[in-house]
N, C-alpha and C positions, 0 to 999 in steps of 0.2 A: 357510476362509481367504478374505480379501478378494481377488477376482479381480485387482484392480490390483496386489496384492503377490505374486501367484502367478507365479513365473518361467516356468511352463509355459503361461501364458495365451496367449503369442504363437503357440503351436503350435495352439491351437484357434480363435483369433479373428484372421482375416486383417486385420480393420480395426484391430487393435492394432499392426500393423506400422508402423514409421516411414515417412512419405511422403518419397520421394527423387526427385530429378530423373531422368527416364528417360534423359537423355543423359549421356555420359561424356566428360570432357575429359582427354586424355593427350598427352604429347609425341610428336611424330612419330618420334622415335628408336626408339620401341617397334616401329613398323612396319618400320623399317630393319633392326632386329635379327631380326625375324620372317622377313624375306625375304632375309636374307644368304645368298649361295650356299654358304658353307662353315659358318658358325656357326648359321644359321637352320634352318628346317624344309625340308630338302632335297627331300623327296618331297611337298611340299604341292601338291595339285591344285586346291583350291578355296579362294578367299579371300572371306570375307563380313565386311563392316563395317556395323554396325547402330547408329544413334544415337550416333555418336562424333564428337567435335570434336577435331581435331588442331591443335596449335600447331607450325608448321613454319618452316623457313628455306630459303633457296635451295640451300645446300650439301647439306643433308640430303635435299631433294627430288631433287637430282641423283643422289645415292647410291641412293635408292629406285628411281628410274627405271632406273638402270643394273642394279640387282639384279633388277628385274622382267624386263628384257630378256634377262638371262642365266639366269633360273630354268629348270631343265630340265623341270619337270613341271607347272607352273601352267597350268591349262586353263580355269577358270571363275572369274568374280568377280561378287559381288553387293554393291552399295553402296546402303544404305538410310539416309536422313536423316543423311548424313555430310557434314561440312564440314571445311575446312582453311584456316587463316589464317596468313599470314606475319607474324610478330610485328614484324619490322623495317620492313616496307613497308605492312602492312595489307592486302595483296592476297591473293587466294585461291590456294592451292596445289593445288586439286583438278584444275586443267587439266593439270598435268604428270602427276598420278597417273592420270587418265582416259586421257590420250594413251598413257602407257606400258602400261597394261593393254590398251587397244584394239589395240595393235600386237603383243601377246603371246598373249592368251587367245583361245579360240574362242567363248566365250559371255560377254557383258558385260551386266549388268542394273544400271540406275541409276534409283532411285526416290526422289523427294523430296529430292534432294541440292542443295546450293548450289555450282554451278560458277563462277558469276560472282563478282567481288569483292564483299565485304560492303557493305550499304547504309550510307551515311554520313548524318549529320544536320547541318543548317545551321539555326540558330535554332529548333531543335526540330522541324524539318520533315525527313522522310526523303527522301533524294535517291538514286535508283537510278543506279549508275554505268553507263557504256556498256560493252557486252560484245559482242565480235565472234563468239564461239562457235567459235574456231579449233580447239579440241580436238575438237569434234564432227565437224568436217570431216576432221581427221586420222584419227579413228576410222573414218569412212566410207571412207577410203582404205586401210584395213588390208588386208593380204593373208592374214591368219590368221583374222580374225573371221568366224564363221558365223552367229551369232545376237546381235542387238543390241536391247535393250529400254530405252526412254527415257520415263519416266513422271513426271508431276507436278513438272516443273521450273518454278519460279515465273518464272525469267528467260527461258524459252524463248519465242521470237517467230517470226513467220512468216518473217522473213528468214533465221533460222537453219535452218529446215526447207528453205528454197529452196537454201541453200548446201550442205546435206547431200545434197539430191537431185542437185545438179550433180556432187558428188563420187561419188555412187553410180552415175552413168552408166558409168564405166569400172571399177567394182568387179566382180571376178570370183570372190569368195569368199563374200560374205554371202548367206545363204539365208532368214533370218527377220528381219524388221524390225517393231518395234512402237513407235509414237510417240503419246503421249497428253499433251496440254497440260494445265496446271492448270485445273480447272473448279470452278465454284461449285455445290455440291450443292443449294443452294436452288432454282436454276433447274430442276433435274431433279425435285425433290420436288413443285414446284407444277404442272409440266406434263410428267410423265414420258412420256406417250404422244406428245405433240407433239414432244418431243425425240427419242425413240427411233425414231419412224417418220417423221421429217421428210423423209427421202429418198424415202419412198413416196408422198407427196402429189402428186397430179396437178394442177398449177396452170398458169395462163397465164403464161409467162415472157416478159416484155417486154425490150426492148433495154437499158433503163436498169437492170434488175434482174439482168443477167447478171454478177454479181460473186460469186465464191465464195472460199473460203479459198485464199490464194496457195500455202501449203505443200502442200495436198492436190493442187492442180493441178500443182505442180512434181513431186510424186511420180508422178502419172499420166504426165507427159511423160518422166520418167526411165525408165519401163517400156518405152518405145519402143526403148531402146538397151541396157538392162541385160539380160543373158542368163542370170543365175544365181539371182536372187531367186525364191523359191518361195512365201513367205507374207508378207503385208503386213497390219498392223493399224493403223487410223487412227481419228481422232476422229469419232464419229458426228455431232456437232453441225456439223462443217464439211463434211459429205458431203450434197450435194443433187443435183438432176437435172443440173445443169451438170457437177458432178464425175463423175457416172455416165457422162455422154456422153464425157468425156475418157478415163476408164478403159476404157470400152467400145471406143473407137477404137484405143487402144493395144493392146488384146487382139486385136481383129479384124485389124489390119494388121501388127503387129510382134511382140508378145510371145507366145511359145509355152512359156514355162517357169513362169510364175506359176500356182499351183494354188489358192490361197485368199486371199480378201480379207475381213477381219473389221472390223466397226465396233464401237467401244468407248464405253462410258459409265461414269462412276465409280459405284460402289455404296456403300451406306450403311455397310458394314463396312470401308471404306477401300480395298477392292480395285477391280476392274473387272468389268463384265459385257460379254460380246461376243456378237454375232450376225452372221450372214452378210448380204451385200448382197442385197436383194430386187429385183434387176434381171434380167430374163430374158436379155438379151443378154450381160451380164457372166457370169451363172451358166452359160450355154451354153458360152462359150469357156473358162471355168475348168474345166468338165467335160471339154472336149476336151483341154485341156492335161494334166489328170490321166490321160487315156486314152492319152497318148503322141503328142500332136499334133506335137510338135517334129520327130520323125523323119519324119513324113509330109509336113510342110510344106516340108522341104528339097528343093530340086530335084535330080534325078538324071539329067537328060537328057544333059548334056554330060559324058561319062565316057570315059576311054581304054580301049582293048581290053585293056591289061595289067591292068586292075582287074576283070576278069570275076569272079574268085572273090569279091572284095569285094561285088560287086553281088548275087551269088547268096546270100551270107550276109545281106545287107541285106534281100533279098526274104523270106528265111526269118524274119527278125525282124518284118517287116511282117505276115506271116501269123500269127505268134504273137500279135502285138498285136491283130490283127483277131479272133482267137479269144477273147482275154481280154475284149474289149468286145462280145461277141456279144449280151449281154442289153440293150445300149443301142442301139436302132435308129438314133438320130441320130448317135452316134459312128461306128457301122459304116458308115452311108451317107457320112459325111464322108470316112472313110479310103478307101473305094472310089472316091469321086469324085476324091480326090487321086492315087490310084495305080490307074488302070483296069487296068493289067497284071495285077493280082491276080485278075481275073476270068478270065484266060486262063492255064491251067496250062502251056501250051507256050511262053509269051512269055518273053523274056530281056531284062531291062532294059539289058543291054550293047548290044543291037542295036535295041531298040524303045523309043520314047518311053514313059516310064511315068508322066509327070506330065500332069495335066489342063491344057489350055491356059488355062482360066479358073478362078478360085477357086471352090470349092464354095459354094452358097448357104447362108445361115445358117438354121437351123431352131430356133426357140426353143420348147422343150417341156420 
């Protein structure tokens, strides 16, 4: 039989399958029904939208936002190559969806989506509309979100990352943050080593060249006041010696909670490749933070007598932490310099100063 006439040919020849558009266009009412608190999936814990374009309207988006805020189980959401257009106004409806999800879930992943209004055309020329990125700021102000991943947004600019950093200063819930701007793979293919190890190059930095990515520097300044973020992933292209200096200063003087900084580059398979920052000062203080530096850096000299039991319990925790880091001589030395009373078994932090008068010296090893 002629293979072209064989109805089972499709089962054996994948090339014979009809070519279809990988994206799917559906009315946004489908999402509203899915998330309805009574008629929808009541125990839905994870919402993933992949390569979907929604036709929306203001009223339906208001209903969806309300349904998300009232959903009892929704915890995670993943948005990949998803867009949403208001048929009446031509504006994007993704901002309301992202804002609602950011205020409800504990993990939000946004990759390759279009949050800004769609591009318009004038005389055949594409005109990008202005976008303030207010939904990203609102997400960074969330009190429930613990992990936020924002990758490959074409409209993401430095000013948006700066605004997000300012919002994260007061955030007390987010623990993991990953931001990767849209990158051209051609730049990485031609000079992969120069891009990947750009921050390692020892160059003479002159006054007029001290200009780095504004968003990266804003994230570094955010770390001076943020007390909950534990993992930060940033763009490797925007990370240089100037950025390393800002991050290092934040870790030395203020931040005791951040434990990992990763630099990212896009990979050929559409994903990302990550590697740690190769800076001795940053690596040293990140190691200290992982070893429990926060409890040792806090002052304990000014305490009332009624808190004696609390002090004894605290000293017990310091000793346990000291034992856990016994294989790292640098961390052990740092802790003993912070709390000299640990060297005296008879000392009581309730009546004796347990803090070193000066910060322990940094040992980069």
